[in-house]
Residue, then its C-alpha position, 0 to 999 in steps of 0.5 A: m722369304s724376301v732379302e734385299g740386294i741378294f744379288r749385289k752383295n757377294g757372299n762368303i769367297r772361301r764358302l763359294k769356293d768350297l761349294s763350287e768344289t763339292i758341287d763339281r765333285n759330288p753335286s748330291s752331297v750339297n744341301l743349299s738349305e744350310d746356306n744363306p739367300v746371299q751365299v746361293a745367290a753368289l753360287m748361281k752367279r758364279f754358275l751363270r758367269d762360267l757357262p761356256d755361252p751365255l744363256l742368251t746367245f748372241k745370235l738371240h740378243k737383237l730379237f730379245i732386246t726386240s721382244q721387250s718392246n713389243y709384245l707380238f715380238y715377245i710371243i715370236f721370241e717364246i716360240f722360237l726359244l721352244l722351238h730351238n730347245h726341242 
């Protein structure tokens, strides 16, 4: 499946609120296959935005930026993440 601009669109705000509340109450009762891709992407954006800490911590930000311009740093970054998560 291919949907252009999936993360640029907001989805239905009311449906997003309903989905979020339902997931908070009973995650197994939600079937996201019934929603369109834009709505699912909006839900994912909300989830990531509402995280208490970013996925890429500020502590790792400089290493991440450096890794994008140098393959060796990319490998070191990946190893660090693997070690950090265990």
